N, CA, C and O of each residue as an XYZ file, in Angstrom:
404
protein
N      55.808     -7.034    -12.213
C      55.150     -6.388    -11.105
C      53.712     -6.077    -11.529
O      53.496     -5.420    -12.548
N      52.720     -6.550    -10.744
C      51.316     -6.342    -11.087
C      50.802     -5.061    -10.441
O      51.305     -4.613     -9.410
N      49.789     -4.489    -11.078
C      49.197     -3.243    -10.576
C      48.367     -3.531     -9.325
O      47.851     -4.634     -9.141
N      48.256     -2.541     -8.496
C      47.445     -2.631     -7.284
C      45.971     -2.753     -7.700
O      45.472     -1.885     -8.415
N      45.254     -3.821     -7.264
C      43.859     -4.007     -7.685
C      42.952     -2.843     -7.283
O      42.050     -2.469     -8.032
N      43.190     -2.277     -6.113
C      42.361     -1.156     -5.660
C      42.575      0.060     -6.558
O      41.614      0.721     -6.954
N      43.819      0.350     -6.874
C      44.132      1.484     -7.743
C      43.537      1.276     -9.132
O      43.042      2.222     -9.744
N      43.585      0.050     -9.626
C      43.019     -0.254    -10.945
C      41.501     -0.083    -10.934
O      40.931      0.459    -11.881
N      40.859     -0.533     -9.887
C      39.409     -0.379     -9.759
C      39.020      1.092     -9.705
O      38.066      1.504    -10.366
N      39.740      1.883     -8.932
C      39.466      3.321     -8.843
C      39.662      3.999    -10.195
O      38.895      4.888    -10.565
N      40.683      3.582    -10.925
C      40.936      4.135    -12.266
C      39.759      3.826    -13.187
O      39.303      4.694    -13.931
N      39.270      2.587    -13.133
C      38.139      2.191    -13.977
C      36.877      2.970    -13.606
O      36.113      3.377    -14.481
N      36.665      3.172    -12.317
C      35.496      3.943    -11.874
C      35.563      5.382    -12.368
O      34.548      5.932    -12.797
N      36.722      5.990    -12.315
C      36.870      7.369    -12.821
C      36.584      7.426    -14.315
O      35.942      8.361    -14.791
N      37.058      6.430    -15.053
C      36.838      6.400    -16.501
C      35.340      6.264    -16.811
O      34.824      6.913    -17.721
N      34.665      5.425    -16.055
C      33.223      5.236    -16.267
C      32.465      6.519    -15.940
O      31.572      6.920    -16.685
N      32.815      7.159    -14.836
C      32.134      8.408    -14.456
C      32.283      9.485    -15.521
O      31.355     10.260    -15.753
N      33.429      9.540    -16.164
C      33.643     10.557    -17.212
C      32.736     10.317    -18.416
O      32.384     11.259    -19.126
N      32.352      9.048    -18.651
C      31.520      8.722    -19.817
C      30.028      8.881    -19.548
O      29.249      8.943    -20.499
N      29.606      8.948    -18.297
C      28.185      9.020    -17.963
C      27.674     10.444    -18.150
O      28.285     11.411    -17.694
N      26.532     10.545    -18.836
C      25.874     11.833    -19.028
C      25.385     12.325    -17.662
O      24.667     11.592    -16.981
N      25.748     13.539    -17.240
C      25.338     14.045    -15.927
C      23.821     14.077    -15.732
O      23.334     13.857    -14.623
N      23.069     14.349    -16.807
C      21.611     14.370    -16.702
C      21.063     12.975    -16.394
O      20.139     12.824    -15.593
N      21.637     11.968    -17.033
C      21.207     10.592    -16.785
C      21.545     10.202    -15.349
O      20.742      9.562    -14.670
N      22.700     10.578    -14.900
C      23.120     10.282    -13.536
C      22.177     10.947    -12.524
O      21.808     10.339    -11.519
N      21.794     12.195    -12.796
C      20.883     12.914    -11.900
C      19.507     12.242    -11.863
O      18.911     12.099    -10.796
N      19.002     11.829    -13.040
C      17.707     11.142    -13.085
C      17.765      9.812    -12.345
O      16.818      9.437    -11.654
N      18.878      9.103    -12.492
C      19.035      7.823    -11.797
C      19.065      8.032    -10.291
O      18.488      7.247     -9.539
N      19.734      9.087     -9.852
C      19.795      9.377     -8.417
C      18.400      9.707     -7.877
O      18.028      9.247     -6.797
N      17.625     10.505     -8.628
C      16.270     10.845     -8.202
C      15.383      9.606     -8.155
O      14.572      9.456     -7.240
N      15.534      8.723     -9.134
C      14.741      7.489     -9.151
C      15.093      6.610     -7.963
O      14.208      6.011     -7.352
N      16.369      6.526     -7.632
C      16.793      5.727     -6.476
C      16.234      6.319     -5.183
O      15.804      5.581     -4.296
N      16.239      7.634     -5.076
C      15.695      8.285     -3.880
C      14.186      8.046     -3.782
O      13.670      7.777     -2.697
N      13.478      8.141     -4.909
C      12.039      7.909     -4.912
C      11.721      6.467     -4.534
O      10.759      6.208     -3.811
N      12.524      5.536     -5.021
C      12.321      4.127     -4.681
C      12.516      3.907     -3.188
O      11.772      3.143     -2.572
N      13.500      4.560     -2.607
C      13.755      4.417     -1.175
C      12.603      5.002     -0.355
O      12.184      4.416      0.643
N      12.096      6.158     -0.782
C      10.969      6.776     -0.082
C       9.740      5.867     -0.189
O       9.038      5.650      0.798
N       9.484      5.338     -1.389
C       8.328      4.473     -1.607
C       8.420      3.213     -0.751
O       7.400      2.694     -0.300
N       9.616      2.729     -0.528
C       9.819      1.514      0.255
C       9.402      1.718      1.708
O       9.014      0.763      2.381
N       9.477      2.940      2.191
C       9.182      3.209      3.597
C       7.754      3.721      3.832
O       7.369      3.962      4.976
N       6.968      3.888      2.765
C       5.596      4.374      2.909
C       4.676      3.248      3.362
O       4.954      2.076      3.110
N       3.581      3.601      4.030
C       2.612      2.568      4.420
C       2.038      1.892      3.177
O       1.960      2.523      2.122
N       1.631      0.615      3.275
C       1.153     -0.123      2.101
C      -0.073      0.486      1.426
O      -0.264      0.292      0.225
N      -0.909      1.216      2.165
C      -2.111      1.781      1.564
C      -1.889      3.175      0.980
O      -2.836      3.794      0.496
N      -0.664      3.673      1.019
C      -0.361      4.998      0.480
C      -0.364      4.963     -1.048
O       0.206      4.058     -1.657
N      -1.006      5.948     -1.655
C      -1.040      6.061     -3.113
C      -0.008      7.117     -3.509
O      -0.179      8.292     -3.184
N       1.070      6.714     -4.213
C       2.166      7.642     -4.497
C       1.959      8.527     -5.725
O       2.929      8.983     -6.330
N       0.717      8.769     -6.092
C       0.445      9.627     -7.245
C      -0.898     10.313     -7.035
O      -1.658      9.954     -6.136
N      -1.174     11.286     -7.858
C      -2.429     12.028     -7.798
C      -3.493     11.225     -8.554
O      -3.458     11.148     -9.782
N      -4.425     10.635     -7.828
C      -5.439      9.778     -8.451
C      -6.256     10.522     -9.500
O      -6.541      9.982    -10.569
N      -6.632     11.758     -9.195
C      -7.456     12.534    -10.120
C      -6.702     12.811    -11.420
O      -7.271     12.706    -12.507
N      -5.426     13.164    -11.306
C      -4.621     13.423    -12.504
C      -4.458     12.139    -13.319
O      -4.520     12.173    -14.548
N      -4.250     11.015    -12.644
C      -4.120      9.740    -13.346
C      -5.418      9.395    -14.067
O      -5.398      8.933    -15.208
N      -6.539      9.619    -13.401
C      -7.849      9.350    -14.015
C      -8.032     10.223    -15.261
O      -8.516      9.748    -16.288
N      -7.645     11.490    -15.169
C      -7.771     12.397    -16.315
C      -6.923     11.932    -17.501
O      -7.363     11.999    -18.649
N      -5.709     11.463    -17.218
C      -4.823     10.994    -18.292
C      -5.405      9.757    -18.960
O      -5.415      9.663    -20.187
N      -5.889      8.810    -18.167
C      -6.474      7.595    -18.734
C      -7.721      7.932    -19.544
O      -7.922      7.387    -20.629
N      -8.556      8.823    -19.025
C      -9.763      9.228    -19.748
C      -9.402      9.876    -21.084
O     -10.012      9.571    -22.109
N      -8.424     10.756    -21.072
C      -7.988     11.410    -22.319
C      -7.453     10.368    -23.311
O      -7.719     10.452    -24.510
N      -6.699      9.388    -22.803
C      -6.174      8.329    -23.673
C      -7.323      7.540    -24.306
O      -7.330      7.304    -25.514
N      -8.290      7.137    -23.480
C      -9.406      6.335    -23.994
C     -10.259      7.121    -24.982
O     -10.721      6.568    -25.980
N     -10.471      8.414    -24.710
C     -11.254      9.243    -25.634
C     -10.520      9.440    -26.963
O     -11.151      9.611    -28.006
N      -9.197      9.417    -26.922
C      -8.409      9.621    -28.131
C      -8.365      8.417    -29.054
O      -7.933      8.524    -30.202
N      -8.809      7.271    -28.557
C      -8.814      6.061    -29.392
C      -9.970      6.157    -30.383
O     -10.990      6.790    -30.115
N      -9.790      5.526    -31.511
C     -10.781      5.614    -32.578
C     -11.408      4.239    -32.825
O     -11.448      3.762    -33.960
N     -11.898      3.604    -31.748
C     -12.432      2.250    -31.889
C     -13.860      2.118    -31.356
O     -14.346      1.010    -31.130
N     -14.519      3.245    -31.160
C     -15.894      3.213    -30.688
C     -16.050      2.724    -29.257
O     -17.128      2.265    -28.878
N     -15.002      2.813    -28.461
C     -15.081      2.412    -27.063
C     -14.798      0.948    -26.795
O     -14.931      0.493    -25.658
N     -14.408      0.197    -27.826
C     -14.150     -1.237    -27.645
C     -13.006     -1.489    -26.663
O     -13.109     -2.351    -25.789
N     -11.926     -0.741    -26.809
C     -10.780     -0.934    -25.909
C     -11.162     -0.598    -24.471
O     -10.777     -1.317    -23.549
N     -11.911      0.482    -24.265
C     -12.334      0.893    -22.923
C     -13.203     -0.192    -22.292
O     -13.058     -0.491    -21.106
N     -14.108     -0.785    -23.080
C     -14.978     -1.839    -22.550
C     -14.150     -3.074    -22.179
O     -14.385     -3.693    -21.141
N     -13.192     -3.427    -23.020
C     -12.338     -4.586    -22.724
C     -11.513     -4.317    -21.464
O     -11.344     -5.202    -20.626
N     -11.008     -3.106    -21.340
C     -10.238     -2.726    -20.160
C     -11.092     -2.836    -18.903
O     -10.653     -3.395    -17.898
N     -12.300     -2.307    -18.955
C     -13.186     -2.359    -17.793
C     -13.521     -3.796    -17.427
O     -13.588     -4.134    -16.245
N     -13.729     -4.635    -18.414
C     -14.032     -6.039    -18.147
C     -12.848     -6.732    -17.489
O     -13.030     -7.523    -16.563
N     -11.641     -6.446    -17.954
C     -10.446     -7.058    -17.371
C     -10.179     -6.563    -15.953
O      -9.615     -7.290    -15.135
N     -10.580     -5.336    -15.665
C     -10.394     -4.816    -14.311
C     -11.264     -5.548    -13.294
O     -10.994     -5.508    -12.093
N     -12.299     -6.209    -13.776
C     -13.184     -6.963    -12.894
C     -12.649     -8.364    -12.600
O     -13.314     -9.154    -11.930
N     -11.447     -8.674    -13.100
C     -10.872    -10.011    -12.945
C      -9.597     -9.933    -12.102
O      -8.496     -9.881    -12.649
N      -9.739     -9.924    -10.782
C      -8.545     -9.787     -9.935
C      -7.557    -10.922    -10.111
O      -6.364    -10.741     -9.863
N      -8.025    -12.095    -10.536
C      -7.094    -13.213    -10.706
C      -6.107    -12.953    -11.846
O      -4.977    -13.440    -11.811
N      -6.529    -12.194    -12.847
C      -5.630    -11.854    -13.950
C      -4.513    -10.942    -13.447
O      -3.342    -11.138    -13.773
N      -4.890     -9.943    -12.649
C      -3.888     -9.031    -12.094
C      -2.945     -9.776    -11.158
O      -1.733     -9.563    -11.194
N      -3.494    -10.642    -10.326
C      -2.657    -11.399     -9.390
C      -1.673    -12.271    -10.148
O      -0.507    -12.373     -9.767
N      -2.138    -12.902    -11.222
C      -1.257    -13.763    -12.025
C      -0.141    -12.938    -12.673
O       1.002    -13.386    -12.759
N      -0.484    -11.738    -13.125
C       0.519    -10.875    -13.761
C       1.628    -10.508    -12.785
O       2.776    -10.316    -13.187
N       1.286    -10.409    -11.497
C       2.275    -10.062    -10.483
C       2.833    -11.288     -9.777
O       3.619    -11.161     -8.838
N       2.433    -12.472    -10.222
C       2.953    -13.693     -9.635
C       2.430    -13.980     -8.248
O       3.074    -14.692     -7.477
N       1.259    -13.433     -7.912
C       0.674    -13.627     -6.591
C      -0.552    -14.513     -6.715
O      -1.226    -14.495     -7.745
N      -0.851    -15.292     -5.674
C      -2.089    -16.073     -5.715
C      -3.286    -15.138     -5.616
O      -3.204    -14.126     -4.920
N      -4.392    -15.438     -6.288
C      -5.559    -14.558     -6.227
C      -6.151    -14.529     -4.826
O      -6.091    -15.512     -4.087
N      -6.721    -13.389     -4.479
C      -7.358    -13.248     -3.172
C      -8.624    -14.092     -3.157
O      -9.370    -14.126     -4.136
N      -8.855    -14.760     -2.063
C     -10.049    -15.603     -1.941
C     -11.193    -14.763     -1.398
O     -11.008    -13.932     -0.509
N     -12.374    -14.992     -1.947
C     -13.563    -14.312     -1.431
C     -14.388    -15.335     -0.669
O     -14.453    -16.500     -1.062
N     -15.016    -14.909      0.416
C     -15.838    -15.841      1.193
C     -16.962    -16.399      0.340
O     -17.448    -15.713     -0.560
N     -17.391    -17.643      0.604
C     -18.491    -18.231     -0.181
C     -19.743    -17.370     -0.098
O     -20.043    -16.788      0.945
N     -20.474    -17.295     -1.214
C     -21.704    -16.530     -1.246
C     -21.512    -15.032     -1.402
O     -22.480    -14.271     -1.363
N     -20.292    -14.613     -1.574
C     -20.018    -13.172     -1.695
C     -19.449    -12.893     -3.073
O     -18.518    -13.567     -3.514
N     -20.004    -11.903     -3.752
C     -19.519    -11.544     -5.089
C     -18.438    -10.500     -4.981
O     -18.416     -9.700     -4.045
N     -17.539    -10.515     -5.949
C     -16.445     -9.546     -5.990
C     -16.885     -8.314     -6.704
O     -16.106     -7.372     -6.847
């Protein structure tokens, strides 16, 4: 006589739930909720505090001990939209002839 597949699945789910750290489960639930909210926001919405992000990046760059070389390389790469587009697997945006980016 074989076990009921539904009962076996429920048993396995209970066993898995007992092993999951409640804090990890709570963080995963919050991340899933944030992802759902982000999915419904308008495309031009910025989901973070720009000023706080700028402050963090500035503090990071100031903390480097390379005389600003990394910051200069970063700024130069930011001027290359085709690199960013390639990283995301998207074709680069076309600019009209005679117009600089």
